[in-house]
C-alpha positions in Angstrom: -20.4 -16.2 100.5 -17.5 -17.2 102.8 -14.7 -16.3 100.4 -11.1 -17.2 101.2 -10.0 -15.3 98.2 -11.2 -12.4 96.1 -9.2 -10.9 93.2 -10.8 -7.6 92.1 -10.1 -5.8 88.8 -6.8 -7.4 88.1 -5.1 -5.9 85.1 -1.6 -7.0 83.9 0.1 -5.8 80.8 3.3 -6.9 79.0 4.9 -5.0 76.1 2.4 -5.1 73.3 0.0 -7.5 75.2 -2.8 -6.9 77.6 -2.7 -10.2 79.4 -5.3 -9.5 82.0 -8.1 -7.0 81.7 -10.1 -6.2 84.8 -10.4 -9.8 85.9 -12.5 -10.7 88.9 -12.3 -14.0 90.8 -14.0 -15.1 94.0 -13.1 -18.5 95.6 -15.2 -19.9 98.5 -13.5 -21.5 101.5 -13.1 -25.3 101.2 -14.2 -25.6 97.6 -12.5 -26.8 94.4 -12.7 -23.8 92.0 -11.8 -24.5 88.3 -10.4 -21.9 86.0 -10.8 -22.6 82.3 -10.1 -20.8 79.1 -8.2 -21.1 75.8 -4.4 -21.0 75.7 -3.4 -17.3 76.2 -6.6 -16.5 78.0 -4.7 -15.4 81.1 -5.2 -18.3 83.5 -1.5 -18.9 84.5 -0.8 -15.1 84.5 -3.6 -14.6 87.0 -2.2 -17.3 89.3 1.3 -15.8 89.0 -0.2 -12.5 90.2 -1.8 -14.2 93.1 1.3 -16.1 94.2 3.7 -13.2 93.9 5.6 -14.4 90.8 4.4 -11.0 89.4 4.8 -8.8 92.5 2.5 -6.2 93.9 3.1 -3.0 91.9 3.5 -4.8 88.6 -0.3 -5.1 88.1 -3.4 -3.1 88.9 -6.2 -4.4 91.1 -6.7 -5.9 94.6 -6.0 -9.3 96.2 -8.1 -9.9 99.3 -7.1 -13.1 101.1 -8.8 -14.3 104.3 -10.5 -11.0 104.6 -7.5 -8.7 104.2 -5.9 -7.0 101.3 -2.5 -8.5 100.5 0.6 -7.2 98.8 2.7 -10.2 97.8 6.1 -9.2 96.5 7.6 -12.7 96.3 6.4 -16.3 96.3 7.7 -16.6 99.9 5.2 -13.9 100.9 2.2 -15.9 99.6 3.6 -19.2 100.9 3.8 -17.8 104.4 0.0 -17.5 104.3 -0.6 -21.0 102.9 -1.0 -20.1 99.2 1.0 -22.8 97.3 1.2 -23.0 93.5 2.2 -26.2 91.6 3.1 -25.2 88.1 2.6 -27.4 85.0 6.4 -27.8 84.7 7.3 -29.5 88.0 9.9 -27.7 90.2 11.7 -30.8 91.5 15.4 -31.5 91.5 15.8 -35.0 89.8 19.1 -35.9 91.5 17.8 -35.2 95.1 15.8 -37.6 97.2 12.0 -37.3 97.8 12.7 -36.0 101.3 15.2 -33.4 100.1 12.8 -32.1 97.5 9.8 -32.0 99.9 11.7 -29.8 102.4 13.9 -28.0 99.9 14.3 -24.4 101.3 12.3 -25.5 104.3 14.8 -28.0 105.8 14.0 -29.5 109.2 17.0 -28.3 111.2 18.2 -28.1 114.8 20.8 -25.5 115.7 21.5 -25.0 112.0 22.0 -28.7 111.2 19.5 -30.7 109.2 17.7 -33.3 111.4 17.6 -36.1 108.9 15.7 -38.4 111.2 12.9 -35.9 111.7 12.9 -34.9 108.0 12.6 -38.5 106.8 9.8 -39.2 109.3 7.8 -36.2 108.3 8.3 -37.0 104.6 7.1 -40.5 105.2 3.9 -39.2 106.9 3.3 -36.7 104.0 3.8 -39.4 101.4 1.2 -41.6 103.2 -1.2 -38.7 103.0 -0.9 -38.4 99.3 -0.9 -42.2 98.8 2.6 -42.6 97.6 4.3 -45.7 98.9 8.0 -44.9 98.2 10.9 -44.7 100.5 11.8 -41.0 101.3 15.4 -41.5 100.2 14.3 -42.5 96.7 15.8 -40.2 94.0 13.1 -38.2 92.2 14.7 -39.1 88.8 13.6 -42.7 89.4 9.9 -41.8 89.7 7.3 -41.6 86.9 5.6 -38.3 86.2 2.5 -39.3 88.2 4.5 -40.0 91.3 6.5 -36.8 90.9 3.2 -34.9 90.8 2.3 -36.4 94.2 5.7 -35.4 95.6 4.9 -31.8 94.6 1.7 -32.1 96.5 3.4 -33.5 99.5 5.8 -30.6 99.3 2.8 -28.2 99.3 1.3 -30.0 102.4 4.7 -29.6 104.2 4.1 -25.8 104.0 0.7 -26.0 105.7 -1.2 -25.2 102.6 -4.6 -23.5 102.9 -5.1 -22.6 99.2 -3.6 -25.1 96.7 -3.2 -23.9 93.1 -2.7 -26.6 90.5 -1.8 -25.5 86.9 -2.6 -28.3 84.5 -1.7 -31.0 87.0 -2.9 -33.9 84.8 -1.5 -32.7 81.5 1.3 -35.3 81.5 -0.6 -38.0 83.4 -2.3 -41.1 82.1 -6.0 -41.8 83.0 -5.3 -43.8 86.2 -2.8 -41.3 87.6 -5.2 -38.5 86.8 -7.9 -40.3 88.8 -5.6 -40.7 91.8 -4.8 -36.9 91.7 -8.5 -35.9 91.4 -9.5 -38.2 94.2 -6.8 -36.6 96.3 -8.2 -33.1 95.7 -11.6 -34.4 96.9 -10.0 -35.8 100.0 -8.3 -32.4 100.6 -11.6 -30.7 100.2 -13.1 -32.9 103.0 -10.2 -31.7 105.2 -11.0 -28.0 104.5 -8.3 -27.3 102.0 -9.3 -24.9 99.2 -8.1 -25.7 95.7 -7.9 -23.8 92.4 -7.6 -26.2 89.5 -6.6 -25.0 86.0 -7.3 -27.6 83.4 -8.3 -28.1 79.8 -9.8 -31.5 80.5 -13.5 -30.7 80.9 -14.4 -34.2 82.1 -12.1 -33.8 85.0 -13.5 -30.4 85.9 -17.0 -31.9 85.8 -15.9 -34.6 88.2 -14.5 -32.4 91.0 -15.3 -28.7 90.5 -17.7 -26.8 92.8 -17.4 -23.6 90.9 -16.0 -22.6 87.5 -14.6 -19.3 86.2 -14.1 -18.9 82.5 -11.5 -16.5 81.1 -11.3 -15.4 77.5 -8.8 -13.0 76.0 -7.6 -11.9 79.5 -11.1 -11.1 80.8 -13.7 -12.8 83.0 -16.5 -14.2 80.9 -18.7 -16.0 83.4 -18.6 -17.9 86.7 -20.7 -20.9 87.4 -21.9 -22.5 90.7 -21.9 -26.2 89.9 -23.7 -26.9 93.1 -26.6 -24.8 92.1 -27.2 -26.3 88.7 -25.5 -28.8 86.4 -23.2 -27.1 83.9 -22.8 -28.7 80.5 -19.5 -29.0 78.7 -21.1 -27.3 75.6 -21.9 -24.2 77.7 -18.3 -24.1 79.1 -16.9 -24.4 75.5 -19.1 -21.6 74.2 -17.9 -19.3 76.9 -14.2 -20.4 76.4 -14.0 -20.0 72.6 -16.9 -17.5 72.0 -18.7 -20.0 69.7 -20.1 -23.4 69.7 -18.0 -26.4 68.6 -20.7 -28.6 67.1 -18.2 -31.4 66.7 -15.0 -31.9 68.7 -13.3 -33.5 65.6 -13.5 -31.9 62.2 -14.9 -34.2 59.5 -12.7 -35.7 56.8 -13.3 -38.1 54.0 -10.1 -40.2 53.8 -8.4 -40.7 50.4 -5.8 -43.3 51.4 -3.2 -44.1 48.8 -0.1 -46.2 48.3 2.4 -47.3 51.0 4.4 -44.3 52.1 6.4 -45.4 55.1 7.1 -48.8 56.8 9.4 -50.3 59.4 10.0 -54.0 59.8 11.4 -55.9 62.8 12.3 -52.6 64.5 14.0 -53.0 67.9 15.6 -50.5 70.3 17.5 -50.8 73.6 17.5 -48.3 76.4 19.9 -45.4 75.9 21.5 -45.9 79.4 20.6 -49.5 80.4 22.0 -51.6 77.5 20.4 -54.8 78.6 16.8 -53.3 78.6 14.9 -53.6 75.3 12.3 -50.9 75.1 11.0 -51.5 71.5 10.5 -55.1 70.4 10.3 -56.2 66.8 7.8 -53.8 65.6 6.2 -53.9 62.1 4.3 -50.8 61.3 3.2 -48.9 58.1 1.6 -45.6 57.1 0.0 -45.0 53.7 -0.3 -41.7 51.8 -3.2 -39.7 53.1 -3.5 -41.8 56.2 -3.6 -40.7 59.9 -2.4 -43.6 62.0 -2.7 -43.6 65.8 -0.4 -45.2 68.3 -2.2 -46.0 71.6 -0.8 -47.3 74.8 -0.2 -46.6 78.5 2.6 -44.4 79.7 5.8 -46.4 79.5 4.6 -48.6 76.6 7.6 -47.4 74.4 5.7 -45.2 72.0 7.9 -42.2 72.4 11.1 -44.3 72.3 9.9 -45.9 69.1 9.1 -42.5 67.5 12.4 -40.9 68.5 14.4 -43.9 67.3 12.8 -43.7 63.9 13.6 -40.0 63.7 17.3 -40.2 63.1 18.0 -42.5 66.0 17.4 -39.6 68.4 16.8 -42.1 71.1 18.2 -45.5 72.0 21.1 -47.8 71.1 21.5 -51.2 69.4 18.7 -50.1 67.0 17.9 -52.8 64.4 15.3 -53.2 61.7 14.7 -51.7 58.3 12.8 -48.5 57.4 11.2 -48.1 54.0 10.0 -45.0 52.0 8.0 -45.7 48.9 8.9 -49.4 49.2 12.7 -48.8 49.2 15.0 -49.2 52.2 16.1 -45.8 53.5 18.9 -44.6 55.8 17.5 -42.7 58.8 20.6 -43.0 60.8 20.9 -39.3 61.8 18.4 -36.5 62.4 19.6 -34.5 59.3 19.2 -37.7 57.2 15.6 -38.2 58.5 14.7 -34.6 57.8 16.2 -34.8 54.3 14.1 -37.9 53.6 10.9 -36.1 54.7 10.5 -37.4 58.2 9.5 -34.9 60.9 9.0 -35.5 64.7 7.1 -33.1 66.8 8.2 -34.0 70.3 5.9 -34.3 73.4 8.5 -32.2 75.3 8.2 -29.0 73.5 10.0 -26.9 76.1 13.2 -28.9 76.3 13.4 -30.6 72.9 11.0 -28.9 70.6 11.8 -25.2 70.9 14.6 -22.7 71.6 12.7 -20.9 74.3 14.9 -17.8 74.5 14.6 -17.3 70.8 11.9 -15.6 68.7 8.9 -17.2 67.1 10.4 -16.3 63.7 13.7 -18.1 64.4 12.0 -21.2 65.8 9.7 -21.6 62.8 12.6 -21.6 60.3 14.9 -23.8 62.4 14.2 -27.1 60.6 14.4 -25.7 57.1 17.1 -22.9 57.1 17.7 -23.6 53.4 14.2 -22.3 52.7 15.0 -18.9 54.1 18.6 -18.6 52.9 20.2 -17.2 49.8 23.8 -18.4 49.0 24.1 -19.8 52.6 23.0 -16.5 54.2 19.7 -16.1 56.0 17.4 -13.7 54.3 15.7 -11.8 57.1 12.9 -10.6 54.9 12.1 -14.1 53.7 12.3 -15.5 57.2 9.9 -12.8 58.5 7.5 -13.5 55.6 7.4 -17.2 56.4 6.9 -16.7 60.1 4.2 -14.1 59.5 2.4 -16.6 57.2 2.5 -19.4 59.7 1.5 -17.1 62.6 -1.6 -16.2 60.6 -2.4 -19.8 59.5 -2.1 -21.4 62.9 -3.5 -18.4 64.8 -0.5 -18.0 67.1 -1.4 -15.5 69.7 1.5 -13.1 70.2 2.5 -9.5 70.0 4.5 -10.2 66.8 6.8 -12.7 65.2 9.7 -11.4 67.2 8.2 -12.3 70.6 10.3 -14.6 72.6 8.8 -18.1 72.3 9.3 -18.9 76.1 6.8 -16.1 76.9 4.0 -17.7 74.9 1.3 -19.9 76.5 1.7 -23.7 76.1 -0.8 -24.0 73.3 0.8 -21.2 71.3 4.2 -22.8 71.9 2.8 -26.0 70.4 1.6 -24.1 67.4 5.2 -22.8 66.9 6.5 -26.4 67.0 4.0 -27.5 64.4 4.8 -24.4 62.2 8.5 -25.4 62.3 7.8 -28.9 61.0 5.1 -27.8 58.5 7.6 -25.4 57.0 10.0 -28.3 56.6 7.4 -29.8 54.3 7.6 -33.4 55.6 6.2 -36.5 53.9 5.6 -38.2 57.2 4.9 -36.2 60.3 5.2 -38.0 63.7 3.1 -36.2 66.3 3.9 -37.1 69.9 1.1 -35.9 72.2 0.3 -32.9 70.0 -2.5 -31.6 72.1 -1.2 -32.1 75.6 -2.0 -29.2 77.8 -4.0 -27.4 75.0 -7.5 -26.0 75.2 -10.3 -27.4 73.2 -10.4 -24.6 70.6 -6.7 -25.0 69.9 -7.1 -28.8 69.7 -9.7 -28.4 67.0 -7.3 -26.2 65.0 -4.5 -28.8 65.3 -6.9 -31.5 64.2 -7.8 -29.4 61.1 -4.1 -29.1 60.3 -3.7 -32.9 60.6 -6.6 -33.4 58.2 -5.1 -30.9 55.8 -1.8 -32.8 55.7 -3.6 -36.1 55.1 -5.6 -34.5 52.3 -2.3 -33.4 50.7 -1.3 -37.0 50.6 1.2 -36.9 53.5 1.3 -39.5 56.2 0.7 -38.8 59.9 1.7 -41.0 62.8 0.0 -39.7 66.0 0.8 -40.7 69.5 -1.8 -39.8 72.1 -2.8 -40.8 75.6 -6.3 -39.6 75.0 -8.2 -42.5 73.4 -11.2 -40.4 72.3 -8.7 -38.2 70.4 -7.2 -41.2 68.5 -10.7 -42.5 67.8 -11.9 -39.1 66.5 -8.9 -38.2 64.4 -7.2 -41.4 63.1 -8.0 -43.8 60.3 -6.2 -46.8 61.8 -4.8 -47.4 65.3 -1.9 -49.6 66.6 -1.9 -50.5 70.3 1.5 -50.8 72.0 2.2 -52.4 75.3 5.6 -53.0 77.0 7.5 -52.3 73.8 5.4 -54.5 71.5 2.5 -53.9 69.1 -0.3 -55.9 70.5 -3.2 -54.9 68.3 -4.1 -53.1 65.1 -7.6 -52.0 64.2 -9.5 -49.6 61.9 -10.7 -46.6 63.9 -14.2 -47.2 62.7 -14.2 -50.6 64.4 -12.3 -49.4 67.5 -13.4 -48.3 70.9 -11.8 -47.3 74.2 -12.9 -50.7 75.6 -11.3 -52.6 72.7 -8.0 -50.7 73.1 -7.8 -51.3 76.8 -8.8 -54.9 76.5 -5.9 -55.5 74.1 -3.5 -53.8 76.5 -4.8 -55.8 79.5 -4.8 -59.1 77.6 -1.2 -58.5 76.4 -0.2 -57.8 80.0 -1.7 -61.0 81.2 0.0 -63.0 78.5 3.3 -61.4 79.3 3.0 -62.3 83.0 
């Protein structure tokens, strides 16, 4: 095998956690090699070892790259040899231009002065390579997430990449943007660039991967050669979770009751651009024991709607009426919304959902401090008991409840977010992309929690860009496009084709 990379016996420990245990990885030159595993399996940690984020000496084992053992002490050391990693959280500066971001730290200069003409010209060529038709002087803050991802790849190409590592590159992308990115990886492969792809989306891996390595609990379980034999998703799942998942979505017999929550004629304007209406006269309801989905493409206004309902956390000039149990209710601030039993689990868990430098215990109690207080003073013992209970219930992988939340994997961070809102005991839980960037085993656990809430008579409003997920979990689905609700259908009668047809039809009528 012509291997561009071999990682041999990689072992990495943190206090109380054995993150990697004798992991072996071999990547052939010019292939797309997928790494899969549950959250906390060690995928990102392994790539941080490779790229020098965790320097030589902080782990055991060998890295052999292009036939030589390498000792990377910084990211700059690995980048000099063409190893470029693009993390799940993009490392772009929003208020700088595309060109400035692409060459940040690698500015095109003559005699110590930036040659802007050369830098703009090279940026334009790189953008053409990744299929991005934007002027190089465009500020990154004006780009959508999909285009920002392409800027990151252009940045990698500017460093003469030989081994491109992408950590969950499509987690925040819609289906069309994801397809663009995957096609780009295939084009890079034709040019001889090797890629390592970390993803939880098995359909994407099946589309592009030449080889697959499965990690579980910090150890290598199995490696597959997709060119030698077809590899089924079921086989990958069994290796990832250590068991078969006979059904991706747990069964539930709905017991839908009376009207719980309703909004009528709900409208919202952009929080910065006062003339731009982002939510337009929405009428929506959720009954007790019902899981309601909100489908739509990126930019449809789903998150803006959810945040505006949750204590006007987003938007201005918000009009319309909200009802609980048929009575008008004031949701004008976040504390008021929480007090009325409304909870919102944000799609942006790192910036809006968690205090990353605080412990699991403190994050879980954050939305219901009264529940762990006695006479306005936090009862540490009660708080620890609550956190321990939710850590067990939601199977949060951590050393203990005092572990810093920012050190958890994405999936375990999401479980902490859910624990926080479950402890607040909401009547209506709004879930915004609750399984984004989460492995299939953790997804199943979250679906089970959703079912449990519905069985308890609570209402769930679930936003998801994954249509199979909405179809598998929800009882009823609303479809949103350009700020409006354009369709409503029972999940039993819905399909991906019907949802997309309603979006396309609404777009055609609007134009």
